[in-house]
LOLOLO-442085 format. One record per residue (C-alpha): residue in three letters; residue number from 1; x, y, z. Coordinates in steps of 0.5 Angstrom, whole numbers. Example, Ala and Ser with C-alpha at 12.3 -4.5 7.8 and 13.67 -1.06 7.14 Angstrom:
<nodes>
+------+-------+-------+-------+-------+
| volo | vexro |    xx |    yy |    zz |
+------+-------+-------+-------+-------+
|  ALA |     1 |    25 |    -9 |    16 |
|  SER |     2 |    27 |    -2 |    14 |
+------+-------+-------+-------+-------+
</nodes>
This chain:
<nodes>
+------+-------+-------+-------+-------+
| volo | vexro |    xx |    yy |    zz |
+------+-------+-------+-------+-------+
|  UNK |     1 |   211 |   228 |   231 |
|  UNK |     2 |   207 |   234 |   229 |
|  UNK |     3 |   209 |   237 |   222 |
|  UNK |     4 |   213 |   243 |   222 |
|  UNK |     5 |   211 |   250 |   218 |
|  UNK |     6 |   214 |   249 |   211 |
|  UNK |     7 |   216 |   255 |   206 |
|  UNK |     8 |   212 |   251 |   201 |
|  UNK |     9 |   207 |   256 |   197 |
|  UNK |    10 |   201 |   252 |   198 |
|  UNK |    11 |   202 |   249 |   204 |
|  UNK |    12 |   197 |   251 |   211 |
|  UNK |    13 |   195 |   248 |   217 |
|  UNK |    14 |   189 |   244 |   215 |
|  UNK |    15 |   184 |   249 |   219 |
|  UNK |    16 |   179 |   244 |   220 |
|  UNK |    17 |   182 |   243 |   226 |
|  UNK |    18 |   179 |   249 |   228 |
|  UNK |    19 |   173 |   243 |   230 |
|  UNK |    20 |   176 |   239 |   233 |
|  UNK |    21 |   178 |   246 |   239 |
|  UNK |    22 |   171 |   247 |   238 |
|  UNK |    23 |   168 |   241 |   241 |
|  UNK |    24 |   174 |   241 |   246 |
|  UNK |    25 |   172 |   248 |   250 |
|  UNK |    26 |   164 |   246 |   250 |
|  UNK |    27 |   162 |   244 |   256 |
|  UNK |    28 |   159 |   237 |   256 |
|  UNK |    29 |   152 |   238 |   258 |
|  UNK |    30 |   151 |   242 |   251 |
|  UNK |    31 |   146 |   237 |   247 |
|  UNK |    32 |   151 |   234 |   241 |
|  UNK |    33 |   146 |   237 |   236 |
|  UNK |    34 |   148 |   244 |   238 |
|  UNK |    35 |   155 |   242 |   238 |
|  UNK |    36 |   155 |   241 |   231 |
|  UNK |    37 |   150 |   247 |   229 |
|  UNK |    38 |   155 |   251 |   231 |
|  UNK |    39 |   163 |   247 |   229 |
|  UNK |    40 |   161 |   244 |   222 |
|  UNK |    41 |   160 |   252 |   218 |
|  UNK |    42 |   167 |   254 |   222 |
|  UNK |    43 |   169 |   246 |   219 |
|  UNK |    44 |   166 |   247 |   212 |
|  UNK |    45 |   169 |   254 |   211 |
|  UNK |    46 |   176 |   251 |   213 |
|  UNK |    47 |   176 |   247 |   208 |
|  UNK |    48 |   174 |   252 |   202 |
|  UNK |    49 |   180 |   257 |   206 |
|  UNK |    50 |   184 |   251 |   206 |
|  UNK |    51 |   183 |   248 |   198 |
|  UNK |    52 |   184 |   255 |   196 |
|  UNK |    53 |   192 |   253 |   196 |
|  UNK |    54 |   192 |   248 |   194 |
|  UNK |    55 |   196 |   248 |   187 |
|  UNK |    56 |   191 |   248 |   181 |
|  UNK |    57 |   192 |   241 |   179 |
|  UNK |    58 |   190 |   238 |   185 |
|  UNK |    59 |   185 |   243 |   186 |
|  UNK |    60 |   181 |   241 |   180 |
|  UNK |    61 |   180 |   234 |   182 |
|  UNK |    62 |   179 |   235 |   190 |
|  UNK |    63 |   174 |   230 |   193 |
|  UNK |    64 |   172 |   229 |   184 |
|  UNK |    65 |   172 |   221 |   182 |
|  UNK |    66 |   175 |   221 |   175 |
|  UNK |    67 |   170 |   218 |   170 |
|  UNK |    68 |   175 |   212 |   168 |
|  UNK |    69 |   181 |   209 |   172 |
|  UNK |    70 |   187 |   212 |   172 |
|  UNK |    71 |   189 |   218 |   176 |
|  UNK |    72 |   193 |   215 |   181 |
|  UNK |    73 |   197 |   217 |   188 |
|  UNK |    74 |   203 |   218 |   185 |
|  UNK |    75 |   200 |   222 |   179 |
|  UNK |    76 |   197 |   226 |   185 |
|  UNK |    77 |   203 |   228 |   189 |
|  UNK |    78 |   207 |   230 |   183 |
|  UNK |    79 |   202 |   236 |   182 |
|  UNK |    80 |   202 |   237 |   189 |
|  UNK |    81 |   209 |   238 |   189 |
|  UNK |    82 |   209 |   243 |   182 |
|  UNK |    83 |   212 |   237 |   178 |
|  UNK |    84 |   205 |   235 |   173 |
|  UNK |    85 |   201 |   240 |   169 |
|  UNK |    86 |   196 |   235 |   171 |
|  UNK |    87 |   194 |   229 |   176 |
|  UNK |    88 |   194 |   223 |   171 |
|  UNK |    89 |   197 |   217 |   171 |
|  UNK |    90 |   205 |   216 |   174 |
|  UNK |    91 |   208 |   209 |   175 |
|  UNK |    92 |   212 |   207 |   181 |
|  UNK |    93 |   218 |   207 |   178 |
|  UNK |    94 |   217 |   213 |   175 |
|  UNK |    95 |   215 |   216 |   182 |
|  UNK |    96 |   221 |   212 |   185 |
|  UNK |    97 |   227 |   215 |   181 |
|  UNK |    98 |   224 |   222 |   182 |
|  UNK |    99 |   224 |   221 |   189 |
|  UNK |   100 |   230 |   217 |   190 |
|  UNK |   101 |   234 |   220 |   185 |
|  UNK |   102 |   241 |   224 |   188 |
|  UNK |   103 |   240 |   230 |   183 |
|  UNK |   104 |   232 |   232 |   185 |
|  UNK |   105 |   235 |   233 |   192 |
|  UNK |   106 |   229 |   229 |   196 |
|  UNK |   107 |   232 |   225 |   203 |
|  UNK |   108 |   228 |   221 |   207 |
|  UNK |   109 |   227 |   224 |   214 |
|  UNK |   110 |   231 |   220 |   219 |
|  UNK |   111 |   230 |   218 |   226 |
|  UNK |   112 |   229 |   224 |   232 |
|  UNK |   113 |   227 |   229 |   225 |
|  UNK |   114 |   221 |   233 |   227 |
|  UNK |   115 |   215 |   233 |   220 |
|  UNK |   116 |   214 |   238 |   216 |
|  UNK |   117 |   208 |   240 |   213 |
|  UNK |   118 |   208 |   238 |   206 |
|  UNK |   119 |   213 |   232 |   207 |
|  UNK |   120 |   212 |   226 |   202 |
|  UNK |   121 |   209 |   219 |   205 |
|  UNK |   122 |   211 |   213 |   203 |
|  UNK |   123 |   209 |   206 |   204 |
|  UNK |   124 |   214 |   202 |   202 |
|  UNK |   125 |   213 |   195 |   202 |
|  UNK |   126 |   218 |   188 |   201 |
|  UNK |   127 |   214 |   186 |   197 |
|  UNK |   128 |   217 |   186 |   190 |
|  UNK |   129 |   214 |   181 |   187 |
|  UNK |   130 |   207 |   185 |   187 |
|  UNK |   131 |   210 |   191 |   188 |
|  UNK |   132 |   216 |   191 |   183 |
|  UNK |   133 |   219 |   198 |   185 |
|  UNK |   134 |   217 |   196 |   193 |
|  UNK |   135 |   213 |   203 |   193 |
|  UNK |   136 |   206 |   201 |   194 |
|  UNK |   137 |   203 |   208 |   196 |
|  UNK |   138 |   205 |   216 |   196 |
|  UNK |   139 |   201 |   222 |   200 |
|  UNK |   140 |   202 |   229 |   202 |
|  UNK |   141 |   202 |   231 |   210 |
|  UNK |   142 |   198 |   237 |   210 |
|  UNK |   143 |   197 |   238 |   217 |
|  UNK |   144 |   200 |   233 |   223 |
|  UNK |   145 |   194 |   228 |   222 |
|  UNK |   146 |   191 |   230 |   215 |
|  UNK |   147 |   194 |   227 |   209 |
|  UNK |   148 |   192 |   229 |   201 |
|  UNK |   149 |   192 |   222 |   198 |
|  UNK |   150 |   188 |   219 |   192 |
|  UNK |   151 |   187 |   211 |   195 |
|  UNK |   152 |   189 |   208 |   188 |
|  UNK |   153 |   187 |   209 |   180 |
|  UNK |   154 |   181 |   206 |   181 |
|  UNK |   155 |   175 |   211 |   179 |
|  UNK |   156 |   171 |   210 |   186 |
|  UNK |   157 |   177 |   214 |   189 |
|  UNK |   158 |   177 |   221 |   189 |
|  UNK |   159 |   182 |   225 |   192 |
|  UNK |   160 |   181 |   227 |   199 |
|  UNK |   161 |   185 |   230 |   205 |
|  UNK |   162 |   184 |   225 |   210 |
|  UNK |   163 |   186 |   222 |   217 |
|  UNK |   164 |   193 |   219 |   217 |
|  UNK |   165 |   190 |   213 |   220 |
|  UNK |   166 |   187 |   211 |   214 |
|  UNK |   167 |   193 |   210 |   211 |
|  UNK |   168 |   195 |   205 |   216 |
|  UNK |   169 |   188 |   202 |   215 |
|  UNK |   170 |   187 |   201 |   208 |
|  UNK |   171 |   194 |   198 |   208 |
|  UNK |   172 |   194 |   194 |   213 |
|  UNK |   173 |   201 |   197 |   217 |
|  UNK |   174 |   202 |   193 |   223 |
|  UNK |   175 |   201 |   197 |   230 |
|  UNK |   176 |   209 |   197 |   230 |
|  UNK |   177 |   210 |   198 |   224 |
|  UNK |   178 |   206 |   205 |   225 |
|  UNK |   179 |   212 |   210 |   227 |
|  UNK |   180 |   216 |   214 |   223 |
|  UNK |   181 |   222 |   214 |   222 |
|  UNK |   182 |   223 |   206 |   224 |
|  UNK |   183 |   230 |   205 |   227 |
|  UNK |   184 |   233 |   201 |   221 |
|  UNK |   185 |   232 |   194 |   225 |
|  UNK |   186 |   225 |   195 |   226 |
|  UNK |   187 |   224 |   197 |   219 |
|  UNK |   188 |   228 |   191 |   216 |
|  UNK |   189 |   222 |   187 |   220 |
|  UNK |   190 |   217 |   190 |   218 |
|  UNK |   191 |   213 |   188 |   210 |
|  UNK |   192 |   210 |   193 |   210 |
|  UNK |   193 |   212 |   200 |   212 |
|  UNK |   194 |   212 |   209 |   212 |
|  UNK |   195 |   217 |   212 |   211 |
|  UNK |   196 |   217 |   220 |   211 |
|  UNK |   197 |   222 |   223 |   205 |
|  UNK |   198 |   223 |   231 |   205 |
|  UNK |   199 |   223 |   234 |   198 |
|  UNK |   200 |   225 |   241 |   199 |
|  UNK |   201 |   227 |   245 |   192 |
|  UNK |   202 |   223 |   239 |   189 |
|  UNK |   203 |   220 |   243 |   183 |
|  UNK |   204 |   226 |   247 |   182 |
|  UNK |   205 |   231 |   242 |   181 |
|  UNK |   206 |   226 |   238 |   177 |
|  UNK |   207 |   226 |   245 |   172 |
|  UNK |   208 |   233 |   246 |   173 |
|  UNK |   209 |   235 |   239 |   171 |
|  UNK |   210 |   231 |   239 |   164 |
|  UNK |   211 |   232 |   246 |   163 |
|  UNK |   212 |   240 |   244 |   163 |
|  UNK |   213 |   239 |   239 |   158 |
|  UNK |   214 |   240 |   239 |   150 |
|  UNK |   215 |   235 |   243 |   147 |
|  UNK |   216 |   232 |   236 |   144 |
|  UNK |   217 |   231 |   233 |   151 |
|  UNK |   218 |   227 |   239 |   153 |
|  UNK |   219 |   223 |   240 |   147 |
|  UNK |   220 |   221 |   232 |   148 |
|  UNK |   221 |   218 |   233 |   155 |
|  UNK |   222 |   215 |   239 |   153 |
|  UNK |   223 |   210 |   234 |   148 |
|  UNK |   224 |   210 |   230 |   153 |
|  UNK |   225 |   208 |   235 |   158 |
|  UNK |   226 |   202 |   238 |   154 |
|  UNK |   227 |   198 |   231 |   154 |
|  UNK |   228 |   197 |   232 |   161 |
|  UNK |   229 |   192 |   237 |   161 |
|  UNK |   230 |   189 |   233 |   156 |
|  UNK |   231 |   190 |   227 |   159 |
|  UNK |   232 |   187 |   230 |   166 |
|  UNK |   233 |   181 |   233 |   162 |
|  UNK |   234 |   179 |   226 |   159 |
|  UNK |   235 |   180 |   223 |   166 |
|  UNK |   236 |   176 |   228 |   169 |
|  UNK |   237 |   171 |   232 |   165 |
|  UNK |   238 |   164 |   231 |   165 |
|  UNK |   239 |   162 |   237 |   161 |
|  UNK |   240 |   162 |   234 |   154 |
|  UNK |   241 |   164 |   227 |   151 |
|  UNK |   242 |   171 |   228 |   150 |
|  UNK |   243 |   176 |   223 |   145 |
|  UNK |   244 |   180 |   218 |   148 |
|  UNK |   245 |   187 |   221 |   148 |
|  UNK |   246 |   191 |   219 |   141 |
|  UNK |   247 |   198 |   219 |   144 |
|  UNK |   248 |   204 |   219 |   139 |
|  UNK |   249 |   208 |   214 |   142 |
|  UNK |   250 |   212 |   211 |   137 |
|  UNK |   251 |   213 |   218 |   135 |
|  UNK |   252 |   216 |   219 |   142 |
|  UNK |   253 |   220 |   213 |   142 |
|  UNK |   254 |   224 |   215 |   135 |
|  UNK |   255 |   225 |   222 |   138 |
|  UNK |   256 |   228 |   218 |   144 |
|  UNK |   257 |   232 |   213 |   141 |
|  UNK |   258 |   235 |   220 |   136 |
|  UNK |   259 |   238 |   223 |   142 |
|  UNK |   260 |   240 |   217 |   145 |
|  UNK |   261 |   245 |   217 |   140 |
|  UNK |   262 |   245 |   224 |   139 |
|  UNK |   263 |   247 |   226 |   146 |
|  UNK |   264 |   246 |   221 |   152 |
|  UNK |   265 |   242 |   223 |   159 |
|  UNK |   266 |   240 |   217 |   162 |
|  UNK |   267 |   236 |   220 |   167 |
|  UNK |   268 |   232 |   224 |   163 |
|  UNK |   269 |   231 |   218 |   159 |
|  UNK |   270 |   229 |   214 |   164 |
|  UNK |   271 |   223 |   219 |   166 |
|  UNK |   272 |   221 |   219 |   159 |
|  UNK |   273 |   220 |   212 |   158 |
|  UNK |   274 |   217 |   211 |   164 |
|  UNK |   275 |   211 |   217 |   163 |
|  UNK |   276 |   211 |   214 |   156 |
|  UNK |   277 |   210 |   207 |   158 |
|  UNK |   278 |   205 |   208 |   163 |
|  UNK |   279 |   200 |   212 |   160 |
|  UNK |   280 |   201 |   208 |   154 |
|  UNK |   281 |   199 |   203 |   159 |
|  UNK |   282 |   192 |   206 |   162 |
|  UNK |   283 |   189 |   207 |   155 |
|  UNK |   284 |   190 |   200 |   153 |
+------+-------+-------+-------+-------+
</nodes>
């Protein structure tokens, strides 16, 4: 099912598909080396053009390995959609809350709906013992057969635009569970399956949520947000030896406690607690 164009500013069709079209029109008598000689410059140019449309946090880390474990698929997905200023670690629980909260407007793509470039792919698992959130992985459709993804939080895994089929193979998704959206009866029979979600206006809804919050909550979110850039630099910066960030976890926790007492905001409190706890575990 080929995605239609979406209005999100960074999204463009992955123009390296020109490589495929190029090969198709070559006469079969041309030797392989000649096909590659003609096609590969187009592929390299296409990747350069496509990367220009990615938001800065993702462009900074594209095809780069972090120095240490931490940045993961959820962090890349949030940064790609404007919900983060840096690519860091995000827990599955936080991502699930952001994806499924009615206040933020994401909706699952239903059977029969065409996919759009920029839709979010979620690999859902029924093994909630191993994966408590039930979401084992997330990626963003970049074109009909290309996705923006980081395989894991491991430093050996970089952020890539890669074939959609790699998601199936990496997470051992059975053939019968690879179609999406799956009918409800079949989805229940698939222990690992892909879901498609559409989050148009996700970043705008997220910003609105915080702008309408009492001042104390907004200020605390700004303090936490400022750490995203520092953490990204610690994970990725090779130009100098950066000290490990010292997060004021105790101070943030005390502020949340006071805000909970004076002006409770359950969703915002939960999002902050999940982000802080996720960072704390990575830095332990």
